[in-house]
C-alpha positions in Angstrom: -0.1 0.2 0.2 1.2 3.5 -0.7 1.5 6.1 2.1 2.4 9.6 1.1 2.7 12.0 4.2 3.9 14.9 2.4 3.5 15.9 -1.5 6.2 18.5 -1.8 9.5 16.7 -1.3 11.7 19.7 -3.4 13.8 16.7 -4.6 12.8 17.8 -8.2 13.6 21.4 -7.9 17.1 20.8 -9.7 15.3 19.5 -12.9 15.4 15.6 -12.0 12.9 13.1 -11.2 13.6 10.0 -9.0 12.9 6.4 -10.1 11.7 3.5 -8.0 15.1 2.3 -7.5 16.4 5.7 -6.1 18.4 6.7 -9.4 17.4 10.1 -10.8 17.0 11.3 -14.3 16.7 14.8 -16.0 12.8 15.6 -16.3 13.2 16.0 -20.1 14.7 12.5 -20.4 12.6 10.2 -22.5 11.7 7.7 -19.7 10.3 10.6 -17.6 8.4 12.2 -20.7 6.9 8.5 -21.2 5.7 8.6 -17.7 4.4 11.6 -18.1 2.4 10.9 -21.0 1.1 7.7 -19.4 -0.3 9.9 -16.8 -1.7 12.4 -19.1 -3.6 9.6 -20.7 -4.8 8.5 -17.5 -6.1 11.9 -16.4 -7.9 12.3 -19.9 -9.7 9.0 -19.3 -10.6 10.6 -15.9 -12.1 13.3 -18.0 -13.6 10.6 -20.4 -15.5 9.2 -17.3 -17.5 12.3 -16.9 -19.1 11.7 -20.3 -22.2 10.1 -21.0 -20.9 6.7 -22.2 -22.0 3.1 -23.5 -22.8 1.3 -20.0 -19.7 -1.1 -21.2 -17.1 1.7 -21.7 -18.1 3.4 -18.3 -17.7 0.0 -16.6 -14.5 -0.7 -18.0 -12.6 2.7 -17.4 -11.8 2.2 -13.8 -9.8 -0.7 -14.2 -8.0 0.6 -17.3 -7.1 3.7 -15.4 -5.6 1.2 -12.7 -3.7 -0.6 -15.4 -2.1 2.7 -16.5 -0.6 3.2 -13.0 0.8 -0.2 -13.6 2.2 0.9 -16.7 3.6 4.1 -15.2 5.1 1.6 -12.1 6.4 -0.7 -14.7 8.2 2.3 -16.2 9.5 3.8 -13.4 10.9 0.6 -11.6 13.8 -1.0 -13.4 13.4 -5.0 -13.3 15.8 -6.3 -10.9 15.7 -3.5 -8.5 15.2 -4.2 -4.9 11.4 -5.2 -3.6 10.8 -6.6 -7.2 8.0 -8.8 -6.0 6.0 -5.7 -4.9 6.4 -3.7 -8.0 3.2 -4.0 -10.2 4.1 -4.9 -13.9 1.9 -4.9 -16.9 0.9 -8.5 -17.8 -0.1 -10.5 -20.5 -3.5 -11.0 -18.8 -4.0 -7.5 -18.9 -3.4 -7.1 -22.6 -5.9 -9.9 -23.1 -8.4 -8.2 -21.2 -8.1 -5.2 -23.8 -8.4 -7.6 -26.6 -11.6 -9.1 -25.1 -13.1 -5.5 -24.6 -12.0 -4.8 -28.6 -13.5 -7.9 -29.5 -17.2 -7.0 -27.5 -16.8 -3.5 -28.9 -15.8 -4.2 -32.6 -19.2 -6.6 -32.5 -21.3 -3.3 -31.8 -20.0 -1.2 -34.6 -20.6 -1.6 -38.6 -17.3 -2.3 -40.5 -15.7 0.9 -41.9 -16.2 2.3 -45.2 -14.0 5.7 -44.7 -11.9 6.8 -42.1 -13.6 8.4 -39.3 -12.9 12.0 -38.3 -12.3 12.7 -34.5 -15.3 14.3 -33.1 -19.3 13.5 -33.6 -20.1 13.5 -30.1 -18.6 15.1 -27.3 -17.8 11.7 -25.7 -16.5 10.3 -28.9 -14.5 13.6 -29.1 -13.0 12.9 -25.7 -12.3 9.2 -26.3 -10.6 10.2 -29.7 -8.4 12.7 -27.5 -7.6 10.0 -25.2 -6.4 7.9 -28.2 -4.3 10.2 -29.7 -2.6 10.7 -26.1 -2.2 7.1 -25.8 -0.6 7.0 -29.2 1.8 9.6 -28.1 2.6 7.5 -24.8 3.2 4.6 -27.0 5.9 6.8 -29.0 7.4 8.0 -26.2 8.0 4.6 -24.4 9.6 3.5 -27.7 12.0 6.5 -27.6 12.6 5.7 -23.9 13.6 2.0 -24.7 15.8 3.5 -27.6 17.4 6.0 -25.1 18.3 3.1 -22.6 19.8 0.2 -24.3 21.2 -1.4 -21.4 17.8 -1.4 -19.4 15.5 -4.2 -19.8 11.9 -3.1 -20.5 8.6 -5.3 -20.3 7.4 -5.5 -23.9 4.0 -6.0 -22.6 3.9 -2.2 -22.1 4.0 -1.3 -25.5 1.3 -3.9 -26.5 -0.9 -2.7 -23.6 -0.5 0.8 -25.0 -1.1 -0.3 -28.5 -4.2 -2.2 -27.8 -5.7 0.6 -25.6 -5.5 3.2 -28.3 -7.3 0.4 -30.7 -9.8 0.1 -27.8 -10.3 3.8 -27.5 -10.8 4.4 -31.3 -13.7 1.7 -31.2 -15.1 3.1 -28.2 -15.4 6.4 -29.6 -17.3 4.9 -32.7 -19.6 3.3 -30.3 -20.1 6.8 -28.4 -21.0 8.1 -31.8 -23.3 5.8 -33.3 -25.3 7.4 -36.0 -23.1 10.8 -35.6 -19.8 9.4 -36.6 -18.3 11.6 -38.9 -16.6 10.2 -42.2 -13.6 11.5 -43.8 -14.5 12.8 -47.2 -11.2 13.3 -49.5 -10.6 16.6 -50.9 -13.2 18.5 -48.3 -16.8 18.3 -47.7 -17.8 19.9 -50.7 
């Protein structure tokens, strides 16, 4: 269980951030950027949860937000560190859960005949925005992996983020229903 007695530590005042093993990286380091983008995606899903959503989407969001904390923990705590057994790691089961949600959501939408423009309903627009932030998190994690070639990263992290962005796209389609806006090449004339 986490216990925080105070929030202001002042340890980041010099422009660095601590990882779970006690090491520190500059706040602009690709790994810290990736962790921040995962946090941003999670915060945006909190906003999505305020919208009127299909019941299956609303019911699934809390678990996904918890999973995103596992993603952040997995990134912030290098494998092999002390107390490794207490570090939440992203698992194949979490990715499989997204696969199941994706299969269920796909069954509720018609096949695509065009690309979809982000928007339509307010809830779909927020889901599309969350999708793009998750895609950025995926790119940022990839950049962090490239920046730290000596460190081992859990491959399930990228799979989880990739699957989540797909799921958010299909959920946006579900939330739009008949209000889905299709791309018209060359403009809407």
